[in-house]
C-alpha positions in Angstrom: -134.5 252.1 -59.0 -132.0 252.0 -56.0 -129.3 254.5 -55.8 -126.4 255.1 -53.4 -125.5 258.6 -52.2 -122.7 258.6 -54.7 -124.9 257.7 -57.5 -127.5 260.2 -56.5 -124.9 263.0 -56.9 -124.9 262.4 -60.5 -128.5 263.8 -60.7 -127.7 267.3 -59.3 -128.7 269.3 -62.5 -125.2 269.9 -63.8 -125.8 267.5 -66.7 -128.6 268.7 -69.1 -129.0 265.1 -70.2 -129.9 263.7 -66.8 -133.0 264.5 -64.5 -132.7 266.2 -61.2 -133.2 264.1 -58.2 -133.7 264.8 -54.5 -134.1 262.3 -51.7 -136.3 262.8 -48.7 -136.3 260.0 -46.0 -134.7 257.8 -48.6 -137.4 258.2 -51.2 -135.9 259.6 -54.4 -138.1 262.3 -56.3 -137.5 263.6 -59.8 -137.8 267.3 -59.4 -136.8 268.0 -63.1 -140.0 270.0 -63.6 -138.8 272.3 -60.9 -135.3 273.0 -62.5 -135.7 276.8 -62.1 -135.6 276.0 -58.2 -133.4 272.9 -58.1 -131.0 273.4 -61.1 -127.8 275.1 -61.0 -128.1 278.6 -59.6 -131.6 277.9 -58.5 -132.8 278.9 -55.0 -132.7 275.3 -53.7 -130.0 273.9 -55.8 -128.1 272.8 -52.7 -130.6 269.9 -52.3 -130.3 268.6 -55.8 -128.4 265.1 -56.0 -128.6 264.9 -52.3 -130.6 263.4 -49.3 -132.1 266.7 -48.0 -134.3 265.5 -45.1 -132.5 267.3 -42.2 -132.2 270.6 -44.1 -135.9 270.6 -45.1 -136.9 269.8 -41.6 -134.9 272.7 -40.3 -135.9 274.9 -43.3 -132.1 275.4 -43.9 -130.1 275.8 -46.9 -126.8 275.5 -45.1 -124.6 273.0 -46.8 -123.8 271.2 -43.5 -127.6 270.6 -42.8 -128.2 268.7 -46.1 -128.3 265.2 -45.0 -130.5 262.4 -44.0 -129.5 262.5 -40.3 -132.8 263.0 -38.3 -131.1 262.6 -34.8 -132.0 265.7 -32.6 -134.8 267.1 -34.6 -137.6 268.5 -32.6 -141.2 267.2 -33.1 -142.0 270.5 -34.9 -139.1 269.9 -37.3 -140.3 266.4 -37.9 -143.7 267.9 -38.7 -142.2 270.3 -41.2 -140.4 267.4 -42.9 -143.6 265.5 -43.2 -145.3 268.5 -44.8 -142.3 268.7 -47.3 -142.6 265.0 -48.1 -146.3 265.4 -48.8 -145.7 268.2 -51.0 -143.0 266.4 -53.0 -145.3 263.3 -53.3 -148.0 265.4 -54.7 -146.0 267.2 -57.2 -143.1 265.0 -58.2 -142.8 261.4 -59.3 -141.1 258.9 -57.0 -138.3 257.2 -59.1 -136.4 255.1 -56.4 -134.9 254.9 -53.1 -131.7 255.7 -51.6 -129.7 252.7 -50.3 -126.6 252.1 -48.3 -124.2 249.9 -50.2 
């Protein structure tokens, strides 16, 4: 399934009838089984329904860091992002990809 950023926002956990999705480097994961973390009020709910690569690379939960912009990231931060991506691939199903309309 292809999703735009606007469509991805619909999967932020605010609707109990929809799964929770997070995108990392354009790959969309269904993180619904981690609802306690990614659902509303969860420790990582800022990532839900969004492309979270930059924030994960920087280990940041700051709203302004939650994006797919990888410009200026250090080698170490890129390594951290790769580790996150591996964890997500091992734990959550891939359901689609993020596309630019």
